[in-house]
C-alpha positions as CSV (number, residue, x, y, z in Angstrom):
1,M,22.1,23.5,-45.5
2,F,19.4,24.4,-42.9
3,V,16.2,22.3,-42.6
4,T,13.0,23.3,-40.9
5,A,11.6,21.4,-37.9
6,Q,9.0,19.8,-40.1
7,Q,11.6,18.6,-42.6
8,L,13.7,17.2,-39.8
9,E,10.7,15.4,-38.3
10,Q,10.0,13.8,-41.7
11,Q,13.6,12.5,-41.8
12,M,13.4,10.9,-38.4
13,P,12.5,7.2,-38.2
14,D,9.3,6.0,-36.6
15,A,10.6,4.9,-33.2
16,T,7.2,3.5,-32.2
17,R,8.2,0.3,-34.1
18,L,11.1,-0.4,-31.8
19,L,10.7,-3.8,-30.3
20,S,11.3,-4.7,-26.7
21,D,14.7,-6.2,-26.0
22,E,14.2,-7.9,-22.6
23,P,15.3,-11.4,-21.5
24,E,12.8,-14.0,-20.3
25,M,11.7,-14.0,-16.7
26,E,14.1,-15.7,-14.3
27,T,11.7,-18.4,-13.1
28,S,8.1,-19.6,-13.3
29,L,7.6,-17.9,-9.9
30,H,8.7,-14.5,-11.4
31,Y,6.4,-15.1,-14.4
32,A,3.4,-16.0,-12.2
33,Q,4.0,-12.9,-10.0
34,L,4.2,-10.6,-13.0
35,L,1.0,-12.0,-14.5
36,L,-0.7,-11.5,-11.1
37,L,0.3,-7.8,-10.9
38,V,-0.9,-7.2,-14.5
39,T,-4.2,-9.0,-14.4
40,C,-5.4,-7.8,-11.0
41,L,-4.8,-4.1,-11.9
42,E,-6.4,-4.5,-15.3
43,W,-9.4,-6.2,-13.7
44,L,-9.7,-3.4,-11.1
45,W,-9.4,-0.7,-13.7
46,R,-11.4,-2.6,-16.4
47,D,-13.6,0.5,-17.1
48,R,-10.6,2.9,-17.5
49,N,-8.7,3.7,-20.7
50,D,-6.2,6.2,-19.4
51,Y,-3.2,4.1,-18.4
52,F,-0.6,1.8,-19.8
53,I,1.0,-1.2,-18.1
54,G,4.4,-2.4,-19.3
55,A,5.3,-6.0,-18.4
56,N,9.0,-7.0,-19.0
57,L,9.0,-4.2,-21.7
58,T,12.0,-2.1,-22.7
59,I,11.9,1.6,-22.0
60,Y,13.8,3.6,-24.7
61,F,14.7,7.0,-23.3
62,S,17.5,8.3,-25.5
63,R,19.2,7.7,-28.8
64,Q,22.5,7.4,-27.0
65,Q,21.0,4.5,-25.2
66,L,20.2,2.9,-28.6
67,R,23.8,3.4,-29.8
68,N,25.2,1.9,-26.5
69,R,22.5,-0.9,-26.4
70,D,22.1,0.1,-22.7
71,F,18.5,-1.0,-22.4
72,R,16.5,-0.8,-19.2
73,G,13.2,-2.7,-19.0
74,P,11.4,-2.8,-15.6
75,D,9.6,-6.0,-14.8
76,F,6.4,-4.0,-14.3
77,F,5.7,-0.3,-14.8
78,L,2.7,1.9,-15.0
79,V,2.1,5.2,-16.8
80,K,-1.1,7.1,-16.0
81,D,-3.0,9.6,-18.0
82,T,-2.0,8.1,-21.3
83,E,-3.7,6.1,-24.1
84,K,-4.4,2.5,-23.3
85,R,-3.3,0.7,-26.4
86,H,-0.7,-1.9,-27.6
87,R,2.9,-0.9,-27.7
88,N,6.0,-2.8,-28.8
89,S,8.0,-0.9,-26.2
90,W,7.8,2.4,-24.4
91,V,9.7,5.1,-26.3
92,V,9.9,8.2,-24.2
93,W,10.4,10.7,-26.9
94,E,7.4,9.3,-28.8
95,E,5.3,9.6,-25.6
96,D,5.7,13.4,-24.9
97,G,8.7,12.7,-22.7
98,R,6.6,10.6,-20.3
99,Y,8.4,8.2,-17.9
100,P,6.7,5.6,-15.7
101,D,4.7,6.8,-12.6
102,L,5.4,3.5,-10.8
103,I,7.9,0.7,-11.2
104,I,8.0,-2.7,-9.6
105,E,11.1,-4.9,-10.0
106,L,11.0,-8.6,-9.2
107,L,14.3,-9.5,-7.5
108,S,16.4,-12.6,-8.4
109,E,19.9,-13.7,-7.6
110,S,21.2,-12.4,-10.8
111,T,19.4,-9.0,-10.8
112,A,19.0,-8.1,-7.1
113,N,22.1,-6.0,-6.8
114,I,21.3,-4.1,-10.1
115,D,17.7,-3.5,-9.0
116,R,18.7,-2.2,-5.6
117,N,21.4,0.1,-6.9
118,L,21.9,0.8,-10.6
119,K,18.2,0.7,-11.5
120,K,17.1,2.5,-8.4
121,S,19.5,5.3,-9.2
122,L,18.3,5.4,-12.8
123,Y,14.6,5.6,-11.8
124,E,15.5,8.2,-9.2
125,N,17.8,10.5,-11.2
126,R,16.8,10.0,-14.8
127,F,13.2,8.8,-14.9
128,H,12.1,10.7,-11.7
129,T,9.6,7.9,-11.2
130,P,7.4,8.9,-8.2
131,E,7.3,5.4,-6.7
132,Y,9.6,2.4,-6.9
133,F,9.0,-1.1,-5.3
134,W,10.9,-4.3,-5.4
135,F,9.8,-7.8,-4.4
136,S,11.5,-11.2,-4.4
137,P,9.2,-14.1,-5.2
138,E,11.7,-16.4,-3.6
139,S,12.8,-14.7,-0.4
140,L,9.7,-12.5,-0.2
141,E,11.9,-9.4,0.4
142,F,9.7,-6.3,-0.2
143,A,10.4,-2.6,0.0
144,G,8.9,0.6,-1.4
145,F,10.3,4.1,-2.1
146,E,8.7,7.4,-3.0
147,L,10.4,10.3,-4.6
148,I,10.6,13.3,-2.2
149,G,12.3,16.2,-3.8
150,N,14.9,14.4,-5.9
151,K,15.6,11.5,-3.6
152,Y,13.9,8.2,-2.9
153,Q,12.7,7.9,0.7
154,Q,11.6,4.4,1.9
155,I,7.9,4.0,2.4
156,E,7.2,2.9,6.0
157,P,5.1,-0.3,5.9
158,D,2.1,-0.5,8.3
159,T,1.6,-3.2,11.0
160,R,0.6,-5.6,8.3
161,G,3.8,-5.0,6.3
162,W,1.8,-3.2,3.5
163,C,3.1,-0.1,1.7
164,W,0.6,2.6,0.5
165,S,1.0,3.7,-3.1
166,E,-0.4,7.2,-3.9
167,V,0.0,6.4,-7.6
168,L,-2.2,3.4,-7.4
169,G,-4.5,4.5,-4.6
170,L,-3.9,1.0,-3.2
171,Y,-1.7,-0.9,-0.7
172,L,0.9,-3.3,-1.9
173,G,1.6,-6.2,0.4
174,V,2.6,-9.8,0.6
175,E,-0.2,-12.3,0.9
176,N,0.3,-16.1,0.6
177,A,3.9,-15.5,-0.7
178,K,2.6,-13.2,-3.5
179,L,2.8,-9.4,-3.9
180,R,-0.9,-8.3,-4.0
181,Y,-3.0,-5.1,-4.2
182,F,-5.3,-4.2,-1.4
183,T,-7.9,-1.4,-1.2
184,L,-7.9,1.4,1.3
185,E,-10.4,-0.7,3.3
186,G,-8.0,-3.6,3.3
187,E,-9.8,-5.8,0.8
188,L,-7.8,-7.9,-1.5
189,V,-8.0,-6.9,-5.2
190,P,-8.9,-10.2,-6.9
191,T,-7.7,-11.8,-10.1
192,P,-10.5,-12.2,-12.7
193,E,-10.7,-15.9,-11.8
194,E,-11.1,-15.1,-8.1
195,A,-13.7,-12.5,-8.8
196,A,-15.6,-14.9,-11.0
197,L,-15.4,-17.6,-8.3
198,T,-16.7,-15.0,-5.7
199,L,-19.6,-14.2,-7.9
200,Q,-20.3,-17.8,-8.5
201,N,-20.3,-18.6,-4.8
202,Q,-22.6,-15.5,-4.1
203,A,-25.0,-16.8,-6.8
204,I,-25.0,-20.3,-5.2
205,A,-25.6,-18.9,-1.8
206,A,-28.4,-16.7,-3.1
207,Y,-30.0,-19.7,-4.8
208,Q,-29.7,-21.8,-1.6
209,Q,-31.3,-19.0,0.4
210,A,-34.2,-18.8,-2.1
211,V,-34.7,-22.6,-1.9
212,E,-34.6,-22.5,1.9
213,A,-37.1,-19.6,1.9
214,K,-39.4,-21.5,-0.5
215,Q,-39.2,-24.6,1.7
216,Q,-40.0,-22.6,4.8
217,L,-43.0,-21.0,3.0
218,S,-44.1,-24.5,1.9
219,D,-43.8,-25.8,5.4
220,T,-45.8,-22.9,6.7
221,E,-48.5,-23.4,4.1
222,L,-48.7,-27.1,4.9
223,R,-49.0,-26.3,8.6
224,L,-51.8,-23.9,8.0
225,Q,-53.6,-26.4,5.7
226,K,-53.4,-29.1,8.4
227,E,-54.7,-26.7,11.0
228,Q,-57.6,-25.8,8.7
229,E,-58.4,-29.5,8.2
230,R,-58.4,-30.2,11.9
231,S,-60.7,-27.2,12.5
232,Q,-63.1,-28.5,9.8
233,R,-63.1,-32.0,11.3
234,L,-63.8,-30.6,14.8
235,A,-66.6,-28.5,13.5
236,E,-68.2,-31.5,11.8
237,Y,-67.9,-33.5,15.0
238,L,-69.6,-30.8,17.0
239,R,-72.4,-30.6,14.5
240,S,-72.9,-34.3,14.9
241,L,-73.4,-33.7,18.6
242,G,-76.0,-31.0,17.8
243,V,-73.7,-28.2,18.7
244,D,-73.3,-25.1,16.5
245,P,-69.5,-24.4,16.2
246,D,-70.2,-20.8,15.4
247,S,-71.8,-20.3,18.8
248,M,-68.5,-21.2,20.5
249,T,-66.5,-18.4,19.0
């Protein structure tokens, strides 16, 4: 019996309800680093609604994968030009066939070999993800790759050790033992807490400047008042001597 495409679609389960099947992060260092990558980019792009960030989230890319339970969840991935909303996992066939535009893996002793080889090959040959980075929160090993043709080529870091990401429009680099984002001008992309602290410090500095300016104005006014009082006393003294002060000007 033949079925129409519409009938077949109605018989297919809703894969958007698939839950992620990823293990916990290796260490608190890995968790803190992942949180940093997510919160900084979300703060920078706080006015945008055209991207999705996956953090330790499974990517389902084939039904064969489901049968084999061969799940692959990057530590961090970014998909641009998509709807910013909650997802239980990233299901490629429910997302118009979209794969991540950028992936970052956080190396650990148990996953480093897989991240450098098996996952790199998967992201290169199956996902065709334009940019792939890895970083070790423990050893601080950092490397970036961009897809040129069908092969990953290593991104040459600059003199600071930073790698430029075309996908992000930002540099990625190690600062204080953490992988951070930097603008084209070299400015650190802050966390929301760092941004709030900067604004607070700027407000305090502005208040102090206003207080100092007011004090300087008060000092000037006091000086002028004293000079006026001295002039008045001198005029009174001259008059007592029978001299008209106005005739001296």
